[in-house]
C-alpha positions in Angstrom: 206.1 94.1 222.7 202.4 94.6 223.8 201.2 96.1 226.8 198.7 93.9 228.5 197.9 95.4 232.2 196.7 91.6 232.9 196.2 90.6 236.6 196.2 86.6 236.3 195.4 86.4 240.1 191.9 87.8 239.2 191.1 85.2 236.6 190.3 81.4 237.0 193.1 79.7 234.8 191.8 77.4 231.9 191.5 74.1 232.9 194.3 71.7 231.8 193.2 68.8 229.6 195.1 65.7 229.0 196.4 65.2 225.4 197.2 61.4 226.2 195.7 59.1 223.5 192.3 58.0 224.1 191.5 54.6 225.0 191.0 51.7 222.3 187.4 51.5 221.6 184.4 52.3 219.4 183.4 55.9 219.6 180.4 58.2 218.2 182.0 60.9 216.2 181.5 63.2 213.5 183.9 64.8 210.8 184.0 68.7 211.8 186.9 69.9 209.4 188.6 68.8 206.3 191.4 69.9 204.5 193.9 68.7 201.4 197.5 68.9 202.4 200.7 68.4 200.6 202.7 65.4 201.7 206.0 65.9 203.6 207.9 64.7 200.4 206.0 67.3 198.2 205.1 64.2 196.1 201.4 64.1 196.6 198.4 65.3 198.8 196.6 63.8 201.4 192.9 64.8 202.8 193.1 65.3 206.7 189.8 64.6 208.3 189.2 66.1 211.8 186.7 64.0 214.0 185.1 65.3 217.2 184.3 62.4 219.8 180.6 62.5 220.7 180.6 59.8 223.1 180.1 57.5 225.1 183.4 58.8 226.8 185.7 61.5 225.7 183.4 63.9 224.4 185.0 66.8 222.6 188.6 65.2 222.1 189.5 65.2 218.3 191.1 62.3 216.3 192.4 62.6 212.8 192.4 60.6 209.7 195.0 61.2 206.7 193.9 59.9 203.2 196.6 59.7 200.7 194.2 60.4 197.7 197.2 61.7 195.4 200.6 59.7 196.0 203.1 58.2 193.6 202.4 54.7 195.6 199.2 53.5 193.9 198.8 51.0 196.9 198.5 54.0 199.2 196.0 55.9 196.9 193.9 52.7 196.7 193.8 52.1 200.5 193.1 55.9 201.1 190.0 55.6 198.3 188.8 52.1 200.2 188.8 54.3 203.4 187.1 57.2 201.9 184.4 54.9 200.6 183.7 53.4 203.9 183.3 56.9 205.4 180.7 57.5 202.7 178.9 54.4 203.1 178.6 55.0 206.9 177.3 58.6 206.4 175.1 57.5 203.5 176.5 59.6 200.9 177.2 57.9 197.3 178.5 60.6 195.6 180.7 63.4 197.1 181.9 66.7 195.4 183.2 68.7 198.2 184.7 67.3 201.5 182.4 69.6 203.5 179.6 67.2 202.4 181.1 64.7 205.2 180.8 67.2 208.2 178.4 67.1 210.9 177.0 63.7 210.3 177.4 61.2 213.2 179.0 57.9 212.6 181.0 55.3 214.5 185.0 55.1 214.5 187.1 52.5 215.9 190.1 54.0 217.5 193.4 52.0 218.2 196.5 53.2 219.4 200.1 53.0 218.1 203.5 54.3 219.2 204.7 57.7 217.6 208.3 56.4 216.1 209.4 60.0 216.8 208.4 60.8 220.3 207.7 57.2 221.8 204.3 58.4 223.0 201.3 56.4 222.2 198.9 58.2 219.7 195.5 57.3 218.1 194.9 56.0 214.8 191.4 55.4 213.3 191.1 51.6 212.4 187.4 51.3 211.3 184.2 53.0 210.5 180.6 51.9 211.1 177.2 53.5 210.5 175.6 55.0 213.6 173.0 52.2 214.0 175.5 49.6 214.2 176.4 49.4 217.9 174.9 52.5 219.4 171.3 53.2 219.7 170.3 56.2 217.6 169.0 58.1 220.8 172.2 57.8 222.3 174.0 59.3 219.1 171.4 62.0 218.9 171.8 62.9 222.7 175.5 63.1 222.3 175.2 65.2 219.2 172.7 67.4 220.9 175.3 67.7 224.1 177.9 68.8 221.8 175.4 71.4 219.9 174.6 72.9 222.9 178.1 73.1 224.4 179.4 76.9 224.2 182.1 77.2 221.6 185.5 78.2 223.1 186.5 82.0 222.1 189.2 80.8 220.0 187.3 78.2 218.0 186.6 78.7 214.3 183.7 80.5 213.5 
């Protein structure tokens, strides 16, 4: 047990945010985190990429991609490698040694929705990638990046 001596009536509560799936569409985004994880079956590994939405709407929301880079199913591996190649091409990277090299470079993501078979809720899935100049003006992307960069980080955010 922890002694708090906290008066919730004296502090404005944190704003409640919706975690519903964002609408289908094309968004400016950038990868802000990446991590290799073991598959649920324990037979392979996937690269989990965390994307922050930069705009034009839903700024600050997160979307994830999971790339099965090491999997007994060679088709799953090939799909993941093609997806990673698409991301690298959109970011202007030909050779990548560490996943962190993918971070903090704007690109466009095409977001879809699908039903989570366990909960029945709609979730987001990235359906495609494009270089930032393909559909959104560079000035608009830079403005969105600047808005995110100047946004004060939440106290619990990783540093």
